[in-house]
N, C-alpha and C positions, 0 to 999 in steps of 0.2 A: 248490407253492412259488411265490410271486410273484417275478418277475424285474424288477429295477429298474436303470436306468442313472442314475448320478450324475455330473454333470460336476464335475471336480476330484477331490476325494477325498483330498487330502493336507494341506490347510491349514484350520484352524478349522471353519467351518460345514460345508463339504463333507466334511471328514474325520469330524466328529462324526456327520453324517448317515449316512455309510457304515458307521461303527461301530454306530450305532443300528439300522439295518436288518439288518445281519448278526446282531446280538444278538436280533432279533425274527423270525428265520427266513427272511428274504428271500435270494434269490440276487442278490448285488450285483455290478454291473459299474461300474468307475470309468473315466472318460475323462480322461486327462491326458498330459503329455509325459514322464512318468517321470523327473523331475529331483529328486524328493524321495522319502524312504522311503514305501513303500506299506503299506497296512493288511493284516495277515494275514486271509485269508478272502475278500478282494475279488478279483474277476477284472479284471485290468488290460487296458484297450484303450489302447495307447500311440499317441497321435496329438495333433497340434495341432488344435483345433476349427475352425480356418480352412483346414485342409488334410486333410480326412477321407477323401477319395477313396471307396473302397469298403469301408472298415474296419467299417462298421455293417451292410452288406448281408447279408441272410440271418439277421439277429438280430431276434427279437421281444421287446419289453419290455412288461411289464404297466404300467409307469410310467416316466416320465422325470422326474427331479428336476434341473432346471437351476439350479444354484446360482451358476454363474460367468458368467452372461450380463449384460453391462453396456450393450449397445446393440443396435440392430436387426441389424447384421451378425452378431453372435454368435448370435442366434436363427435367422436365416435360414440360416446355414451349417450349423447342426446339423440343422434341419428338412430341408434339402436332402439330407443324408447318411443320415437315419433311414429305415429300411425300414418296419417295422410297430411301432406302439406303441399302448398304451391311453391312460392319462391322462398329461397333460403338466402339470407344476407348475413355475412360474417363481417364483424368489425375487426379488421386486422390492424396493421400499424405500418408506418413508414420505416420502422426498425427492421423490416425484412430486406431492405436494400443495403448492400455492403458499402462502407464508407469509401471504398476504392473505386466504386462505379462512377461512370460519367454523369455529371449533374447538368441540368436538373434531372432528377430521377423520373423516368417515364414508366408507365405500367408494363412495358415490355423489357425494362431493364432487368437483367437476371438477378434473382434474389440470392442471398448468401450471407454467411456470418459477418456480423458487424462488431468490431472490437469494443465499440462504445456501449452498445446495448446488450452484448453477450447473449446469455441464455434466453432472455426475454425475446430477442429477435429470432433466434433459431427455433424456439418453441412456436412462435407465430407462423414461421414458415411451415413447420410440421402441421400446424392446425389447418393452414390453407391447403396443403397437399391432401390431408385426410379428407377434407371436405370435397375437393374437386375430384378425387378418386371415386367417391361414392355419389356425388351429385354434380356431374359435369357442368350443368347449367346454373350452378349457384353464383351468387354475386359476392364479390370481395371488395370492401372499401378500406382504403389505406390512408388514415389521417396522420398529420403531424401532431404537434402539441395541441391538445384540446383544452378549451377554456369556456367559461360561462358560469352562470349561477349554479351552485351545487358542487363546484370543483373543490374536492376535499384534499387536493394535493397542495402543498405549501409553496406556491409560486407567486401569483399576483398578490395573494394574501400576505406573503412576506414583505413585499414592497409596500403594501398598504400599511403594515405595522411600522415600517421604517419611516414612512411619510407622516403617519399620525404622531409619532414621537419626535418629529423634527430631527431625525438622525441624518447625518451625511450618508451617502450611499457608496458602498465599496464596490467598484465596478472592475470586472476583469479586463486587463489590458487597456486598449484605447477605446473600448466600448463599441467597436464596429462589427463585432461578430453578429451575424444575422440569424434570426429565428423565424420560422413559419408557423402560423397558428391556424386553427380551425375552430370556429364557434360551434358549440354543441347544437344550437338551433339549426344552423346550416347543414350539419350532418343529418339531423332528423328530416329536414326537407328533402335532402338527397335520397334518403331511404324511401320516403314516400314516393318520390318521383320514380325510383327503380321499381317499386311495387306496382305502380299504376301505369307505367309506360313500357316496361320490359325492354330496356335499351339493348342494343346489340353488344355493347361493351360489357364484359362481366367482371373486369378488374378496374377499379376507379380510384385514382388518387383524389383526396379531398383537401380543402383548405383555402385560405386566402391566396389570391393570385400573387401578391408580392410579399416577400418577407420583410421584417423590420429589424433594425439593429437593436442590440440590447440597450444601448443608450436611449434610443427612441422609445422603446417599450417601457423602460423605467420612468422616463419623463412623462409618458402618458398615464402611467399608474399614479404618479405623484399629482398630476393635474386633476385626477378624479377627486382629490382632497383639497384642491385649490392651492397646491404647493409646487415649488420648483426644486428639484434635487440639487444638492451640492455634492459633486462626485469626488471620491478619493480613488485614484487608479491603483490597482494592484498589479505589479509587474514582476513579482519575484518568482513566478513559476510554480507556486503552490497549487494544489488541486482546488479548482474554483468551486466545486460542489460543497466545499466546506463553508463557504460564505456567500454563495450565489446559487439559485435554485435550478440551474441548468448545466448540463455537461458542456465541456469545451469542445463543441462539435457543431459545425455550421453545415447545413445541407438545405437543398431546395427541391421541392416537388413540382413537376409539370402538372398543372390541374386543368389542362385544356379540355379533356373529356368531361370533367365535372362542369366546367363553365358552359359547355354546349348543352348540357342537360338541365342544370340548375345552379346558376352562378351563386357564389357566396354573397350574402346580402347584409350581414351585420358588420357595421363599421367598428374599428377598434375602440374608438371613444365610447360608442354606445355599449359595446360588449363589456368593456372594463368597468364602466359605471354600474352596469347590471351586477357584475361580480362584487363590487364594493357594497352595494345595497344588500345583497344576499349575505355577504360575510359579516356585516354588522349585526345581523340577526342570528347567524349560525356559526359564530366563531368556534364554538366547542366541537363542531363537526370536522374541522380541518386538522389533518395530521401534521402538526407542526414539527419542524426539525430545529436543532439547536444552532441555527445559523447566526443569530444575533449574539448568542453566548460565545461562539467562536470568534466573531468579530471583536467583541469587547475584550476577550482574553488574549487574542493573538495578533490582531491587526490595529486596534485602536491606539493612537499615538497621544 
Protein backbone atom coordinates (compact mmCIF):
# COMPACT_ATOMS: atom_id res chain seq x y z
CA UNK A 1 0.00 0.00 0.00
CA UNK A 2 1.39 3.39 -1.01
CA UNK A 3 1.54 5.96 1.77
CA UNK A 4 0.84 9.57 0.76
CA UNK A 5 0.96 12.82 2.70
CA UNK A 6 -1.52 15.47 1.52
CA UNK A 7 -1.26 18.99 2.85
CA UNK A 8 -4.67 20.29 3.81
CA UNK A 9 -7.28 17.61 3.31
CA UNK A 10 -10.37 19.51 4.43
CA UNK A 11 -11.25 22.00 1.65
CA UNK A 12 -11.91 21.50 -2.07
CA UNK A 13 -8.81 20.30 -3.95
CA UNK A 14 -6.94 18.84 -0.98
CA UNK A 15 -10.11 17.23 0.37
CA UNK A 16 -11.00 15.69 -2.97
CA UNK A 17 -7.42 14.47 -3.34
CA UNK A 18 -7.53 12.77 0.04
CA UNK A 19 -10.85 11.11 -0.80
CA UNK A 20 -9.55 10.02 -4.21
CA UNK A 21 -6.42 8.38 -2.87
CA UNK A 22 -8.32 6.65 -0.07
CA UNK A 23 -10.75 5.27 -2.66
CA UNK A 24 -7.79 3.99 -4.67
CA UNK A 25 -6.18 2.05 -1.86
CA UNK A 26 -3.57 4.48 -0.58
CA UNK A 27 -2.75 5.00 3.07
CA UNK A 28 -3.54 8.70 3.33
CA UNK A 29 -2.14 11.14 5.86
CA UNK A 30 -3.46 14.70 5.92
CA UNK A 31 -1.63 17.64 7.45
CA UNK A 32 -3.82 20.42 8.78
CA UNK A 33 -4.73 22.33 11.95
CA UNK A 34 -7.89 20.29 12.58
CA UNK A 35 -10.22 23.30 12.42
CA UNK A 36 -12.63 21.65 9.97
CA UNK A 37 -14.28 18.21 9.72
CA UNK A 38 -11.85 15.48 8.73
CA UNK A 39 -12.31 12.81 6.08
CA UNK A 40 -13.11 9.30 7.32
CA UNK A 41 -10.23 6.99 6.58
CA UNK A 42 -7.49 9.63 6.57
CA UNK A 43 -4.81 9.74 9.25
CA UNK A 44 -4.62 13.23 10.71
CA UNK A 45 -1.35 14.95 11.50
CA UNK A 46 -2.57 17.97 13.42
CA UNK A 47 -0.15 20.84 13.01
CA UNK A 48 0.47 24.20 11.36
CA UNK A 49 2.83 23.71 8.42
CA UNK A 50 4.93 26.60 9.73
CA UNK A 51 5.36 25.01 13.13
CA UNK A 52 5.84 21.31 12.43
CA UNK A 53 8.67 20.59 14.87
CA UNK A 54 9.15 16.80 14.93
CA UNK A 55 5.64 15.71 13.96
CA UNK A 56 6.81 14.15 10.67
CA UNK A 57 9.98 12.56 11.99
CA UNK A 58 10.08 8.79 11.68
CA UNK A 59 7.38 8.78 9.00
CA UNK A 60 8.14 7.67 5.47
CA UNK A 61 5.89 8.69 2.63
CA UNK A 62 5.94 7.23 -0.86
CA UNK A 63 4.58 10.53 -2.10
CA UNK A 64 3.87 14.04 -0.88
CA UNK A 65 1.05 15.97 -2.55
CA UNK A 66 1.56 19.59 -1.57
CA UNK A 67 -1.74 21.22 -2.41
CA UNK A 68 -1.54 24.16 -0.01
CA UNK A 69 1.86 25.70 -0.77
CA UNK A 70 1.51 29.30 -1.92
CA UNK A 71 5.05 30.63 -1.48
CA UNK A 72 8.65 29.60 -0.82
CA UNK A 73 8.24 29.62 2.94
CA UNK A 74 5.42 27.09 2.70
CA UNK A 75 7.65 24.73 0.72
CA UNK A 76 10.78 25.17 2.80
CA UNK A 77 9.02 24.69 6.13
CA UNK A 78 7.53 21.41 4.97
CA UNK A 79 10.79 20.16 3.48
CA UNK A 80 12.62 21.01 6.69
CA UNK A 81 10.21 18.84 8.66
CA UNK A 82 9.96 15.85 6.31
CA UNK A 83 12.03 12.82 7.17
CA UNK A 84 11.90 10.40 4.24
CA UNK A 85 9.75 10.67 1.13
CA UNK A 86 9.60 9.42 -2.44
CA UNK A 87 7.96 11.69 -4.98
CA UNK A 88 7.01 15.28 -4.22
CA UNK A 89 4.16 16.81 -6.23
CA UNK A 90 3.49 20.54 -5.98
CA UNK A 91 0.15 21.89 -7.16
CA UNK A 92 1.20 25.18 -8.65
CA UNK A 93 -0.84 27.34 -11.04
CA UNK A 94 -1.05 28.66 -14.57
CA UNK A 95 -0.66 32.10 -12.91
CA UNK A 96 3.13 31.60 -13.17
CA UNK A 97 3.00 32.47 -16.88
CA UNK A 98 3.21 36.19 -17.77
CA UNK A 99 0.28 37.40 -19.83
CA UNK A 100 2.80 38.75 -22.37
CA UNK A 101 4.06 35.24 -23.19
CA UNK A 102 3.24 33.44 -26.40
CA UNK A 103 0.08 31.34 -26.15
CA UNK A 104 -0.81 28.61 -25.69
CA UNK A 105 1.53 28.50 -22.71
CA UNK A 106 3.77 25.45 -22.75
CA UNK A 107 5.70 24.04 -19.84
CA UNK A 108 8.92 25.54 -21.20
CA UNK A 109 7.38 29.01 -21.49
CA UNK A 110 9.45 31.27 -19.20
CA UNK A 111 7.64 32.11 -15.98
CA UNK A 112 7.34 35.69 -14.80
CA UNK A 113 5.13 38.35 -13.25
CA UNK A 114 1.54 38.46 -14.46
CA UNK A 115 -0.27 41.75 -13.94
CA UNK A 116 -3.62 39.98 -13.60
CA UNK A 117 -2.57 37.55 -10.86
CA UNK A 118 -0.03 39.79 -9.17
CA UNK A 119 1.53 38.49 -5.96
CA UNK A 120 -0.32 35.17 -6.16
CA UNK A 121 1.54 34.31 -9.35
CA UNK A 122 4.97 35.52 -8.24
CA UNK A 123 4.62 33.65 -4.95
CA UNK A 124 3.81 30.46 -6.85
CA UNK A 125 6.95 31.00 -8.95
CA UNK A 126 8.96 31.34 -5.72
CA UNK A 127 7.37 28.14 -4.37
CA UNK A 128 8.35 26.25 -7.52
CA UNK A 129 11.93 27.53 -7.33
CA UNK A 130 12.28 26.69 -3.64
CA UNK A 131 11.14 23.16 -4.37
CA UNK A 132 13.29 22.50 -7.43
CA UNK A 133 16.36 23.98 -5.72
CA UNK A 134 16.06 21.37 -2.99
CA UNK A 135 14.28 18.52 -4.77
CA UNK A 136 15.37 18.64 -8.43
CA UNK A 137 13.26 15.61 -9.38
CA UNK A 138 10.04 16.99 -7.89
CA UNK A 139 6.90 17.24 -10.03
CA UNK A 140 5.03 20.49 -10.61
CA UNK A 141 1.46 20.57 -11.92
CA UNK A 142 0.06 23.82 -13.30
CA UNK A 143 -3.74 23.86 -13.55
CA UNK A 144 -5.94 26.66 -14.90
CA UNK A 145 -9.31 27.30 -13.20
CA UNK A 146 -10.24 24.27 -11.09
CA UNK A 147 -13.82 23.19 -10.55
CA UNK A 148 -15.81 20.26 -9.22
CA UNK A 149 -17.74 19.22 -6.14
CA UNK A 150 -16.39 21.06 -3.12
CA UNK A 151 -15.43 24.26 -4.92
CA UNK A 152 -15.89 26.94 -2.31
CA UNK A 153 -15.04 29.80 -4.68
CA UNK A 154 -18.10 31.71 -5.91
CA UNK A 155 -17.87 30.92 -9.63
CA UNK A 156 -20.28 28.32 -11.02
CA UNK A 157 -22.28 28.70 -7.79
CA UNK A 158 -22.88 32.34 -8.68
CA UNK A 159 -24.30 31.36 -12.06
CA UNK A 160 -26.46 28.68 -10.40
CA UNK A 161 -27.86 31.36 -8.08
CA UNK A 162 -28.71 33.57 -11.05
CA UNK A 163 -30.36 30.69 -12.89
CA UNK A 164 -32.34 29.53 -9.85
CA UNK A 165 -33.75 33.04 -9.42
CA UNK A 166 -34.55 33.35 -13.15
CA UNK A 167 -32.30 36.38 -13.39
CA UNK A 168 -30.94 37.71 -16.66
CA UNK A 169 -27.21 37.23 -16.81
CA UNK A 170 -24.93 40.24 -17.10
CA UNK A 171 -22.18 39.16 -19.48
CA UNK A 172 -18.91 41.02 -20.09
CA UNK A 173 -18.70 42.34 -23.64
CA UNK A 174 -19.72 40.00 -26.43
CA UNK A 175 -19.24 36.89 -24.27
CA UNK A 176 -16.50 35.47 -26.46
CA UNK A 177 -13.70 35.64 -23.88
CA UNK A 178 -12.47 32.09 -23.37
CA UNK A 179 -11.65 30.22 -20.17
CA UNK A 180 -9.86 26.92 -19.63
CA UNK A 181 -10.91 24.61 -16.81
CA UNK A 182 -9.57 21.55 -15.05
CA UNK A 183 -11.85 19.22 -13.13
CA UNK A 184 -10.46 18.31 -9.73
CA UNK A 185 -11.00 14.59 -10.39
CA UNK A 186 -8.79 14.75 -13.47
CA UNK A 187 -6.11 16.55 -11.45
CA UNK A 188 -6.21 13.72 -8.89
CA UNK A 189 -5.94 11.11 -11.64
CA UNK A 190 -2.89 12.88 -13.01
CA UNK A 191 -1.26 12.96 -9.57
CA UNK A 192 -1.78 9.23 -9.23
CA UNK A 193 -0.35 8.64 -12.71
CA UNK A 194 2.75 10.65 -11.79
CA UNK A 195 3.22 8.66 -8.58
CA UNK A 196 2.79 5.28 -10.23
CA UNK A 197 4.58 5.81 -13.56
CA UNK A 198 7.35 8.37 -12.83
CA UNK A 199 7.07 10.24 -16.14
CA UNK A 200 10.14 11.91 -17.61
CA UNK A 201 8.39 15.29 -17.70
CA UNK A 202 8.49 17.04 -14.32
CA UNK A 203 6.43 20.15 -15.12
CA UNK A 204 2.96 19.45 -16.48
CA UNK A 205 0.15 21.78 -17.49
CA UNK A 206 -3.24 20.36 -16.63
CA UNK A 207 -6.78 20.98 -17.81
CA UNK A 208 -9.30 20.42 -20.57
CA UNK A 209 -7.86 20.42 -24.06
CA UNK A 210 -10.17 23.14 -25.35
CA UNK A 211 -11.22 26.34 -23.60
CA UNK A 212 -14.82 27.53 -23.66
CA UNK A 213 -16.26 31.00 -24.13
CA UNK A 214 -17.85 32.61 -21.10
CA UNK A 215 -21.15 32.64 -23.00
CA UNK A 216 -20.90 28.86 -23.47
CA UNK A 217 -19.89 28.32 -19.85
CA UNK A 218 -22.80 30.36 -18.45
CA UNK A 219 -25.21 28.60 -20.83
CA UNK A 220 -23.98 25.21 -19.59
CA UNK A 221 -24.43 26.29 -15.96
CA UNK A 222 -28.01 27.43 -16.63
CA UNK A 223 -28.71 24.17 -18.46
CA UNK A 224 -27.89 22.25 -15.27
CA UNK A 225 -31.09 23.77 -13.85
CA UNK A 226 -33.02 23.21 -17.08
CA UNK A 227 -32.90 26.88 -18.01
CA UNK A 228 -31.60 29.14 -20.76
CA UNK A 229 -29.97 32.46 -19.88
CA UNK A 230 -31.14 35.81 -21.16
CA UNK A 231 -27.99 37.86 -21.58
CA UNK A 232 -27.47 41.53 -20.86
CA UNK A 233 -24.17 42.63 -22.37
CA UNK A 234 -21.99 45.01 -20.35
CA UNK A 235 -19.82 47.14 -22.62
CA UNK A 236 -19.04 50.21 -20.55
CA UNK A 237 -15.51 49.19 -19.56
CA UNK A 238 -16.14 48.74 -15.86
CA UNK A 239 -14.14 46.15 -13.92
CA UNK A 240 -15.90 42.87 -14.70
CA UNK A 241 -14.96 41.19 -11.41
CA UNK A 242 -17.56 43.45 -9.81
CA UNK A 243 -20.36 41.52 -11.53
CA UNK A 244 -18.69 38.43 -13.03
CA UNK A 245 -16.56 35.83 -11.20
CA UNK A 246 -13.51 35.87 -13.50
CA UNK A 247 -10.88 38.41 -14.46
CA UNK A 248 -10.89 40.01 -17.89
CA UNK A 249 -8.06 37.75 -18.97
CA UNK A 250 -8.06 35.13 -21.69
CA UNK A 251 -5.30 32.55 -21.81
CA UNK A 252 -4.73 28.99 -22.93
CA UNK A 253 -2.50 26.16 -21.75
CA UNK A 254 -1.00 23.52 -23.99
CA UNK A 255 -1.87 20.26 -22.23
CA UNK A 256 -0.22 17.84 -24.68
CA UNK A 257 2.03 16.33 -22.01
CA UNK A 258 -0.92 15.73 -19.70
CA UNK A 259 -2.93 14.19 -22.51
CA UNK A 260 -0.15 11.75 -23.34
CA UNK A 261 -0.04 10.62 -19.71
CA UNK A 262 -3.62 10.89 -18.49
CA UNK A 263 -6.13 12.78 -20.66
CA UNK A 264 -8.88 14.77 -19.02
CA UNK A 265 -11.98 12.60 -18.73
CA UNK A 266 -14.75 14.67 -17.13
CA UNK A 267 -17.08 16.33 -19.63
CA UNK A 268 -18.19 19.89 -18.78
CA UNK A 269 -21.87 18.89 -18.53
CA UNK A 270 -21.02 16.07 -16.14
CA UNK A 271 -18.69 18.23 -14.06
CA UNK A 272 -21.07 21.16 -13.74
CA UNK A 273 -24.01 18.95 -12.78
CA UNK A 274 -21.81 17.45 -10.07
CA UNK A 275 -21.05 21.00 -8.87
CA UNK A 276 -24.75 21.80 -8.69
CA UNK A 277 -25.57 18.68 -6.68
CA UNK A 278 -22.82 19.49 -4.19
CA UNK A 279 -23.80 23.16 -3.97
CA UNK A 280 -27.40 22.37 -3.14
CA UNK A 281 -26.24 20.50 -0.03
CA UNK A 282 -23.29 22.74 0.92
CA UNK A 283 -24.29 26.29 0.01
CA UNK A 284 -23.04 27.66 3.34
CA UNK A 285 -19.50 26.46 2.53
CA UNK A 286 -19.14 28.71 -0.51
CA UNK A 287 -17.43 32.07 0.01
CA UNK A 288 -19.97 34.28 -1.68
CA UNK A 289 -19.11 37.69 -3.08
CA UNK A 290 -21.59 40.56 -3.47
CA UNK A 291 -21.85 40.21 -7.25
CA UNK A 292 -25.64 40.14 -7.32
CA UNK A 293 -25.85 43.16 -5.03
CA UNK A 294 -23.59 45.10 -7.36
CA UNK A 295 -25.65 44.10 -10.38
CA UNK A 296 -28.88 45.19 -8.71
CA UNK A 297 -27.51 48.52 -7.55
CA UNK A 298 -25.26 49.46 -10.46
CA UNK A 299 -26.33 47.59 -13.58
CA UNK A 300 -29.97 46.65 -13.36
CA UNK A 301 -32.14 48.79 -15.58
